[in-house]
N, C-alpha and C positions, 0 to 999 in steps of 0.2 A: 428494591431501588438502588442505582449505582451509588457507591460511596467514593466520591472524588476527594482526594487529599493533597496537600502540599507535601513536599519531601525535600531533604537535604541532598541535593544533586552532588555527584562528583563531576567536575568540569574543568575545562582548561582555565588556567589563571589568566583571565582576559588581559590583565595589565602587562604580561609578557609580550603580548601580540599588539599592544597599543589599541586594542579593542577590536582589531580585525583579524579574525580567525579563519579566514579564506583557505590558507595553506594547509590547515589541519582538519578541515571538514571534508567529507565525502558523500556521495550518493549513496543509497542504500545498497547493502552488500550483494543483494541478489540481482543486481543489474550490472555488475562489474565482472571483468575478466583479468587475467594476469597482467596484461598490458596496461589496463586501467590503474590496477595496483601499483605496478612499478613506476608509472608516471607520476602518481600522487606521492609516493615515498621518495622519488627523485626530487621533487618540489620541496618536501619537508618530511625528514625521516620519523617525526612524531605525529604524522597524519593518523586519524583514528582507524584508517583501514589496516594499519599494521596489527591492530587488536581484533577488529570486528570481522576481518576476513582472513583468517589463518589457513583455511583449506579452500581450494579452488578446483572445480566449481562447487559451490555449497549445496549440491543436491543430494549428497550422501555424507554419512560420517566419514571423517578422514582419519589419519594417524594420530594417535593421543599426543605425540610430541607437538604437533602443530597447535593443539589447544594449551599445552603446557607453556609453549613459547609465547602465546598470547598473553597468559597470565603473568609470566615473568616480565614481559614489556609493560603491561599495566601497572603492576607493582613498581617497577622501576620509575615509571613517570610519577607515581604518587610519592615515592621516596625523594625524588628530585623536585617535588612541588611543582611539576609541570601541570599536574591535576590537583586540584584543591577541592576541598569538601566545604559546601555551604555552611555557614555558621548557624542558621536557623532554617526551619522549613519554609519553603516558598513555593509559589507558583511562578511560571515563566512565560510572560507574554511572548508571543512568536509570530512575526509577521513574514510573509514571502511575497516579494513583489516580482512580477514577470510580465512578459509580453504575450498577448494571445489575441489572434485575429486582429491584429494591427492596434491594440489597445494596451495600456499599462494597467495591470489589475494587481490588487493586493489581497491575498488570502489572510484573513485574521483568525489566529488560532492561539492556543496555550498548551504548555506542557504541564502534566500533573501525573499522579499515579491514581489507578483505579482498582478497588478491590476485585479480585478474580472471581468470577462466576462460571460455572459450566454452562455451555450454550443452552442446554435444556430448561435452564431457569427462567430464560426469556428477559434477561436483564441486560445482558451484552449479546448482541445479535450478529451472527456471521451472514456472508452472502455468497461465500465461496467455500469450497472443500479444500482440505489439506491433504498433503501427501508425506509419507513416512520418511523418506530420505532427507529432506530439507529439515524437518523436525529433529531428526537424529543429529545433525550436523549442529544445529543450534543449541540442542540440549547438552551436547559435549562442550561446547564452548561456555555455556552458562555454568556447568558444574565447575568448570576450572576458574573462570573469572569471578563468579558469584555476583554477577551484575546483569541487568538489562542494559545492553550497549546501544541499542537502537530502539525507537519508540514504535508502538502500533499506532496507526492513524485511525482515529475514531470520529464519529459524527453525532450530533444531537440536534433536536428541533429548537429553534429560538426565534419565531417570526417576529417578536418585539425587540430583538437584539438586546436582551437584559444583560447578557454576558458582556457584550461589546461596551455598554454603558458603564458597567463596573470597572471595565479596564480603561476607560476613556482617560482619566487623569495620568495613568502610567504612560499612555501612548504619546503623550505631549511632551514628555522628557527625553532627553538623548538615550539611545539604546546602550545597554552595557556591552553588547558585543554585535558585531556585524560580519557578515561573510558571504562571499559570492561562489555559488556552485552551479556550473553549467548554465551561466547566464541569469540565474535566479538569485535575487538578493534576499538575504536572510538577515532578520533583525531580532534581537533578543533582549527582554527586559527582566530582570530579577524582581520579583514582586513579594516581598516578605510581609506587607501590610495586612494585619488581621482582619480589617473591616473589609478589604477587597476580597480576600481569600473566603470570608464567610459569605459574602454577597454571591460569589461565583459559585461556591460548592452548594449553597442552599438553592440556588436556581436550577442546578442539574440534579438535585436530589430526587424530584419525581419523574426525571427523563429516562429514556432508554438510551444506550450507546450502541450505535451501528458501527461495526467494523468496516472501513473503507478500504484499508490496505494493511498488511502485517498479520494476516490470519496465521500463519506458521509462527510468528513471534509470540502471538497470544496463547496458542495451544501449547508452545514450548514453555510458556510460563506456568500454564496449568500443570504441564508434566513435571517441571522443576519443583513446583510446590508439593505435588504428590510423592515425588522422590525423597524430599526432605521429611515429609510425614512418614513415610515407610521406614526411613532410617532412625528418626529420632522421636516418633510419635506425633500426636497432634500438635501443630504449631500454635503459639500464642495468637490470639486474635490480631494483635497489631504488629505481627511479625512481617517484615518487609517482603517476604516471598509470597505473602498473601495478596500482593499487589503487583501491578505491571505498569511500567512507565507508557505514557499515552499522549499523543497530540490530539487535541479535541477541537473541532471546527464545527460552525453551524451549518447545517443544510441549507439554511436560507441565506448564507453569505454568498454574494454574487461572484466572489473569488473561488468558490468551491467548483472547479471545473472538472466535469467527466468527459474524456475523450473515448472515441471509438478504439477498439482493439482489433487490428486488422489480421486477416488470415491470408495464406497462400495455399492454393490447392496444387498439389503436385502429383504426377504420375497418371496412369491409365489413359494417356492420350487426351488429357483434359485440356481444352482450349475454351475460348468464349463461346464459339458456335456449339461445340459438343455440349457444353455445360447448360446453355441456355435451352437446348433442345431437351436435354434430360430433365430440366426443371419446368418444362412447358405447362404442367398442370398447376405449378404454384406461383409463376411469375409472368410478368409482361413487361416489355421495354417501356420506359417512360422518359420524357424530356424534363421532368421535374428537377428543379436545381438541388433539391434535398430529397433523392430517392430512398427507398427502404434499403436499398443495397447497391453499391457500385462495383462493377468488375473492371479489371484492367489485364488484357491479354499480353503476357511476357514476349510472345513470338510476334504478333502483328502490331503490338503496342496500341490496340484499339481499346477504348473505354466505352462502357455501356451502363446506363442506369436501370434498375429494375424496381418494379412495385410489386409487393406480395399480393396475391390475389385469391388465396385459399387458406386464410388463417384458421378456418374452422377445421382444418385437417388435425390440428392439435387437440381439438376436443375429443377425438377419438384416439389418436396416438399417445396422448399424455392425460387420458381421462382421470388419472389418480393424482394429477398434480394441480396445485391451486391455479385459479384463473389469472392471478398475477403474473405467475411463471409462464403460463401458456401466451401471455401477451407480450412476452420478450421477443424482440427481433432476432436474438442470437438463439433462443430456443427453436424458433422457426427455421432458421438457417441450419442448425445442426441436426435437429431430430427429424425434420421433414425433407429440406432440400438436400442435404448431405447424406444422411444415414438411411433415408428411405429411397428418394428419387434417384440421386446420383448412384448409389450403391446398386440399384436396380439395373440402371443403364449400363454401368461399367463393369458389373460384376462383383465389385467391392467398393467401398468408399474411398475416395482419393485420400491421399496423405495430407494432413492438415499442419502447417506451420504457423506460429504465431509471431506477428511482427508489429511493434508500437506504431512506428510513423509511417505515414502514407508513402514518402519517398523510399524508405528502407523496403516496404512491401513490394513496390513497383520494381525496385532493383533486384530483389529476391526472385520476383516472377520472371525477370528478364533472364537471370543467371540459371534458372531451373527449367525455363520454358513452361512455366505454370501459369496460373491465373491468381492475381491478387484480389481478394474479397475484402471490401471495405464497408462494414456496416455502420449504421448510425450510432452515435453515442448513447448508452443507456440513460434515460432521464432519472434524475434523482429521486422522483416520485415513485418510479418503478423498483428502484433500490430498496426504498423504504417499505413499499408493499410486499415485495418478495420476502425481505427479511423478517417482517412481522408475521408473515404467514408461515415461518419456520422452513422456508424452501432454501435451496441453494442453487445459484445460477450456474450455467455451463461455464466451463473453463474460459478464463479471460474475457469476461463479459465487461469489465470496466477498467479503464486506465485513468487514475486520478492524477491530474497535472497541476502543479509540478510535484515531483517526488520530495519527500522530507529530507533535510540534510541530517546526516549521521555526525555525532561529535559535539553538539551544542550542550547536551546533558547526558549524564549517565546515571542509572539508579541502582546503587548497591543493595544487594539482597541479604546482607548480614545485619543484625540489630546494631543500632548506634552504640559506641563505646560510652 
């Protein structure tokens, strides 16, 4: 069972910022480039990005000096009391308010630490595979800073909203900090009350934790724990490196929004006509307002909705995969439509590029002369089923919106003095 605990966060001294830390927060490191970093540091030189993104792009390990500089910056902020350590262990209630489909929505969640478990133990469940380069970058940064700088995003089941009810008295008071990042309003409350901590942690004790986002951060935490164990022997059970900082939200929260992750197919003479012809065995045009798949031709600017017509094909192509995996739209798209039908028609599968937003996908399709492929969002129930079956979804199957803000809390990985 997952062990959820409060922790003594290292965090900005909110009083220095009159409670508004917008200027020092950042989006997750893996969605930023050099121009983004420069813009945030121009706004405030103490933006968390100075520490959390020392090497760009963070897809492979960079020069050691970059990580040493990050450590020096972090230590300097601590020495200057820009960053302060929480006096006693706490949970941190965390709300994100945003607009989605014309409505204002709040995703209610909280920040804690969770004991690390290897994925095979079935307590913390992934849904995506990880890659070596990004993990090498994060591990190098963790070794120097000895901190979890940004949280994993995890989910749990709570149909009765027991966690939300436990936090209800906290949500009525003024937040300890607020900050706006990319038009998303973030609010944070420090929760040191033992009765609330006990109620929340005991509620989650029989649950499983599903990783929504931050698979590389989680596996980096595992690798850092193992690194310390190899260096110093088995760690004490309560050593901070046996835990990782995590934001936890209920799967049943209406603010837990999953968006589709768009693709752009490029090369091999691909356009809407050639692609739909290649896919004739597996799709048919539809006027449904919510098709299984929508295509946008970058050359002709035509759009077409498609309905899947041969889902049983995966029963043969992926007979070794769980039924929950075979039910995924993105599994049908990649294994059957792209890797089988399109590859047979064009001689090889078209190049696939991944783009989050629909406007960006259309723009890329136009600039490359390719076809934007826009699947429906993966339902939360499918994510849960695939994770519980021990399967991993195809790359970029989910896009949780909004992204978590980095910089609200930091988890030191050294024992308390």
